[in-house]
Structures are given as structure tokens and as C-alpha cells.
N, C-alpha and C positions, 0 to 999 in steps of 0.2 A: 554343742550343737543340738543334742537331745533336749536340753533344758530350754533352749530358745524355741525349738519346734513345739515342745509341750506347752509353751506359753503363747502359741499362735503365730509364731514368726517363721519366716523362711531363713534357713541357715545353710551356707555352702562353703566348702573349702575353696580357696581362691589363690590364683597367681602361681608363684614358683613352686609351691609344694605339689600342686596338681601336675605341673610340667615334670617335676622330678619323679613323682610316683609313676607316671606314664612311661618314663624313660628307664624305670627300674633303678633309680638312684635313691639314696637316703636323703630326704629333705632336711635342710638345716633347721627349719621350724615350720609350723603350720599356721596359716592365716585363715580367719573365718570372715565371710562377708554375709551380711544380714539386712533385712528390712527394719530391724529394731533400731530405734534412735539411740544415741549415746545415753540419754537420760533413762531410757528403758533398760539398757544393758546394765547400767550401774544399779538400777533398782533390783534387777534379777540376781546379780552376783554380789556377794558381800565384800570381795576383795578386788578392787579395780583401781586403775590409775588413768585419769583422763589426759594422757600425754598429747593427744591430738584431737580432742573432742570437737574443736572448731572445724576440723576436717572430717568429723565422723569417726574418729579412731579412739578406741578404748583398749587398754591392756587389762586382761582378765587373768587373775591368779587363781588357778583351779586345778586340783589334783596334783599339786607339786610342780606344775608347769605354768609358764606365762604365755598366753595366747593373745595375739593381736586380733581384735574384733572390730571390723569396720562396717559402717552403714553404707549400703549402696548409694553412690552419688554420681552426679554429673558436675564437671568443673567449669568455672567461668574462665575469664581471660587470665593469662599469666604475665602480669606486668613486670615482675622481677625475674622472669625466666627461671623460676624455681618452684613457687607455690601458686595455686590459683588465687585470684583476688577474692573470689567468693565461690561457694559451692551450693548445690541444692540436693537434698536427698531424692533418690530416684529409684530405678529398678535395675535388675541384673544386666540388661542389655546396655543401658547407658553407662553403667559402671564398667563393663567390658570395653566399650568404645573409648573411654578416657585413658585407658592404660597404654603403656609404651610399645610393647611388642606382642605380636599375636600369640606366641608361645607362653606369654605371661598373662594372657587374658582369658584363660580357661577356668571354668568352675567345675566342681565335682560335688555330686549329691549322693548320700548313702542309699537313696531309693529312687525309683523312676520318677522323673520330673513331671509336674502337672503340665499337660500339653497346652492348657489355656494360658499359662504364664510364659512358657517357653516355646511358643508356636513358631517363632522366627529363628530358633536356634537348632543346630544339629545336636541331637542327644544320642550318645552312644554308650552302650553298656560295656563295662570293663570285665575282665576275667574274674574279679573278686566280687562281682555283683553290684558294684557302685556304677554311677552314671556320670559321664562327662558332658558338660554343657558348653557349646562352642558357638559364639555369635560372630566370630571374626576369621574363620578358616584356620584357626590355630592348630587344629589336629592335622590338617594337610601339611602345614609348614613344619610341624613336629616330625611327621613321617618323612618329609623331604629334607630334614635337617637344615632349615633355613631360619634366619633371624630376619623378620619383616616387621616394619612399623605398622601399628594399627592405623588404618585410614591413611591420611596424607602424611608422608614422612617428614616433609618440611614443617608442617604444623606441630608434629610431635616433638621435633628437635627444637623448635622455637619456644615451646612451652617450658622445656627444661633442657638446657644445653648439656647437662651431665649425662643425659641419655646416650650421647655419642660414646663416651667412655664405657658406659654400661653395656652397649652393644658389643664392643670389642671384648670386654671381659666375659660376657655370656657366650659369644661365639667361640672364644678360646676354650672356655671351661667345658662346653658341650661338644666341641668338635664340629660346630655348624658353620655354614657359610652365611655371609650377610647379603641379603637380596640386593640386586643392583641399584634400584631406586633408593632404597634405604641407605646404602653405602654412599651414593652420590649426595644425598641430603646431608649425611654426616660430614663429608668433605666440604660441601658448600657452607656449612655452619661451623666448621672447625675453629675458625678464628674467634667465634663468639664464646668459645669455652673459656676465654680469658676473663669473661665476666662472672664466671662461677667462682665461689669462694675457694681459696687454696685448701681449706680444711676438707671440703667435700671431695676435691680432686685427690687430696692425699689419702682419704679413706678408700676411694676407688682403687688407687694404685696399691695400697696395702693388700686389699683383697686379691687383686690381679697378680701381684708378684709373690704372694704367699701360696699360690696354687701351683700344682705341678705343670699346668699348661702355660706357665709364665712366658716362655720363649715365644710361643705363638701369639700370645697377647701383645708382646712387645712388637712383633712383626706387624700385627694389625694396627697398632697405634701409628706406626710409620706409614703403612699403606693408606690409612684413613686421614692422613695429614694432621694428626693430633699431637705429634711430637713437639712441634714449636709451641703451641699453647700450653702443653703440660710442663715441659722442662726448659723451654726457650732454647732449644737446640735445633740446628739446621741439618747437621750431618746425619745421614741415614746409613747405618751399618748393620750387618747381619748380627743377630743375637747369639754369637758363637759361645761366649763364656757363659751366658745365661742358660743356654741349652744343656750345659754339662752338669748342672747342679742336681743333687739328689732331690727327689720329690718333696722331702720334708725340710728343705732348706728354709731358714727363717727369712723374714722380709728384708732385714738389713743386709744380709749376705746377698740376696737376690738383687737388691738395689745397687749394691757395690759392683756386682758382676755386670749389670746392665750399664752402669756408668763406665766401666772399663770398655765395654763394647762400643759405647758412644764416644769414647775418647775424652771423657770429662772426669778425671780421677785425681785431681789435685785438691789440697785443702781448701782452696778458694772455690773449687767446684762443689765440694761438700757443703760449704756454707750457702752457696747459691741454690743447690737442690733442697737444702733444709728449708729455705724460705719458700721455694716453689711448692713443696709438698707439706709444709708445716710439720716437719719431723719433730718428735720429742727430743729432749737433750740426750736421752739414752740411745735413741735411734741414730741421731747424728754421730754420737761417739762410737757406736758400733760400726757404722758405715766407714767412718774415718779409720778405725782400727783395722778393719778388713783390708781396706785399700793400702794403707801404709804398711801393714804387716806383710801383705803379698809382695809389695815392692821390695821390702827389706829382705824377706826370705828368698825372693827370686834373685836378688843382686848381691847380697852381702853375706849370705849364710856361710860361705867358705871361710870368711875372715873372722867369724865370731869365735869367742872362747867357748869352752865346754859349758861354763856356767850360763853364758848368754843363750846358748842353744837349749839348755834344759829349761831355763826360765820361759823361753818362747814356747817350747813344746808343752809346758804345763799350763799355759794360758787357756782360758775358756773359749777364746776365739780361734785357737790354732787349727782345729779341724776345718773351719771355714776358710781361713787363710790358705791352708793347703789345697782346698778345692780350687781356689783362684790360681794358685801357683801351678797346679796340675793342668788347668785349662790352658795356661800360657806355655808351659814347658813340661811335658809329661816326664821326660827323662830326668830332668833336674829334680822334679817332685819325688820321683821314685828313689833317687839318691838320698834326698833329705829324709824320706820315710825310713829307709834302711838305717841311716845313721841314728835317727831317733829310737828305732828299735834296739840298736846296740847300746845306746845310752841308758835305756831302761834296765839293762842287765849289769850296769856298773854297781858297785857296792852301795852307793847312795841312792840309786834310782833316779827318777825324773824330778819328783817333788817330795823330798823327805821332810819330816817334821823338823823345824829348826832346833838345833842343839843349844843355841844361845837365845835368851829372851831378854826383854827389857828389865824384868825383875832381877834377873841374874846380873845384868850390868849395874843396876842400882846397888846390889849387894857388894859389888867391888868398891863402892864409894864414889863412883862417877855420878856427878849431878846430871839430871835430865837436861837435854838440850839438843841442838841440831846434830851433834856428834853421834847421838844414839842411832839414828837411822843409818848414817854412814858406816858405823862400826857393825851394826846388825847385818847390813847388806853385804859388806866385805867378808864377814865371817861366814855368812850363808853361801856366798860364792865359793869360798874355800871348802865348805862342806860339800857343795855340789860337785866339786872337782876332786873330792876324796882326799884333800889335804888336811881336813879336820874331820875326825871320826868319833870324837867323844865330847861330852860336856866339859871335861877337864881341858881338853885341847882348845875348845872354843873359848873358854875363859882365859886361858893362857895367851891366846892370840889377841884377844880383846885388850888384856892388860899391857901386852907388848905394844899395841898400837897407841894406847894412851900414854905410856911412858915415853915412847919415842915420838909422840905427837905426829903420827903418820896414819895414812889409810892404805890398806893393802890394795 
């Protein structure tokens, strides 16, 4: 910002970082708005990437950080309900008026603004000596804890239908209420969210469900009539399972919990949700494992062998599975937890290093093949149950299985 100003340009912090600073939150990143054109920005800074130069956006790598620097602009029509067909470079006021919500349309200057430039804005000094510049009554909404569209809410939603989900995420994250006219516009435009790419919807849902306020976000999605266009689900249920998760719960676990709350927890449901949110293969597999694992531990734990219980408890998803089981049946979950604790005190523990390896099997003269895995698994199960306690025992059991052509 100093370099831009030293070169004769106006440079302001813009958007979410200003909002978060005023709320005493740590911003995820800092965006700079300026009257310098993209060409001028790239000329001033040696390390840049013109990821959105057609929209006046340049990434500047400076001092070990990457900062998004955008030229003040006014947007034209949004024919695709995502991006403006055309833009023109403008001034801070027009730039503020094109933004989605008033609390995201604030600017901040390190020094007192020039009254000739900001004569129509409210300029307020902050405690640290900076100045906030407000063209849209964002400061009032920030103090009132309200999410309000800039200008006409219907127009803002028509420009980019994803703004509907963004309002829910922002309101949940900040603990704000959505202003009535803005909420009505979101409901009126909810069906149009179907026209937004599944990738963009999936990205919003990742951010929403990865945040500790995920349960409130889920309730807002239902209240704002967004559940059908997001997941193609009509049933509206309370996010009871989702609300029990730890703050640090990963996205896949949170999604699995929400699916349980919505009553869509079958393998077919997982495939459908994967298509709706464009989940990665790993995300799909994790969601499926959490759901199937919770179902199995909840219903079949008592019938499992010691080896099966130890294998389950040693899995990387087990803590998440137990979170879902605990939400459904706390008493059963506590019983499972006590049993797992007891299993950790057995001679072999929960996940011992295998006494038998493939190299050891090869040394016995057994040719590699499908039998390898069967033998290794069977011997490891015997180890988990403390029926095999040494390498010699393991080799003996393996030889016995081969000679008798059987699997333990």
C-alpha cells in the first residue's frame, strides 16, 4: 500500500479483512483496492500473477505473502449469474456499491481520507489510528450484527446466485442475523441456485461445514429454502448430530453428520451427495467410511471378535465414527470407549507391529500370490488376540496354514 501511494495511487484495505479487523477477528487474508490499473500494478511489483486482470484483479507476491490487489471498478450486467459481462474502472464509491453485503463493502485507510474524494462517505477513525470508509451504512449493520445486501437485494442475488449461500455462511460464522428483505430475496431466488456450478456450491459447503458454526449454517440453509437446490433434499430436520461435533471436526465428518440428520445416509445417498457437491474421491470415501463405520459400531460391535474391534479402533476414522455413535447413543458409545481402553491394556495393545511380514513368508518357500494377504491377515488377527506372541509363533502358524491348506 505504501508503494502504491508513493507512486501516486490511492490504496485501501477492502472487504472481509476490514470487517474482521473491526470485529476483533483475525482476517484470513488482506485484500487491497486501488485506482492503479492492472498494468500499472504489474509494472510496480516484480512478482505478480494476473489471475483476474480482465476484472482488475492482480495477485502480488510481496514480503513473503500473496496479496490480492484489485482496481476500483463498476460492474456491468451479469448474464451468466456469476461474473459481469464487462467492467469499467471507477472510484471507491462505485466499487463499494457493486459488492454483495454492506459489511463486506467497507474500506480502511492507514491515514485520514481526503475529504474531496470521500465527501459522500462516512469516515470514522479506529482505535489504532486507521480510518474506516463507509459508503453503504456497513458500520451500522456491523454494530447491529446484520447481514444486509448492498442496494437492491434482488439485484445482488440475480447477479450471482451463490451470494445466497454466502449470506448463510457469513451469518453463521459471525453470529449475525440476515436482514428481512435480504432473507426474502434469498428465498425468492433460492431455486436459481440450481444454475450455479456444483463446484462453486461444493466450495461454499466445505467452508461452511468446516467451521465451528456449521450447525447454525445448516439451520439457515433450511430456513432460507436452500436445502433443495443444494442437496436435492426436501426433508427439514434439526441438525442435532452436526451440533455435537468438536469445533475442529473435518469437513467429511461434518457432512456425514449432516447427512444423518437429514436421513440420507445410505451408499446411494453418498454417491448422490458426491455429485451434488463435486466431492473428491477421498472426500467421498471418508464420508462413506464415517457413515458405514457409525452404523457398524452402533449395531454390530457386540458381535465382533477382539481382532475386529482392535482393527476398527486403530483406524484413522475411528474418532470420527465414535463422535457419530455418541450423538446417536451416548450410553453405547461410552461402553465401546471403555472396552477400547481395556483392549489397549492387553499384551498386544491396539495396533502392534506385525510379527509376520511378506518377506518372512517368502523365506518359508511360499510363492507370492493371493494367499499372502489371507495368511498375513489371519496371523495378524491371531496376534491381536494374543494367540501369537513371537515371530517364531507367527511363522509356525503360517506354515501350518499352508500345509493344511486352510485359513485361520
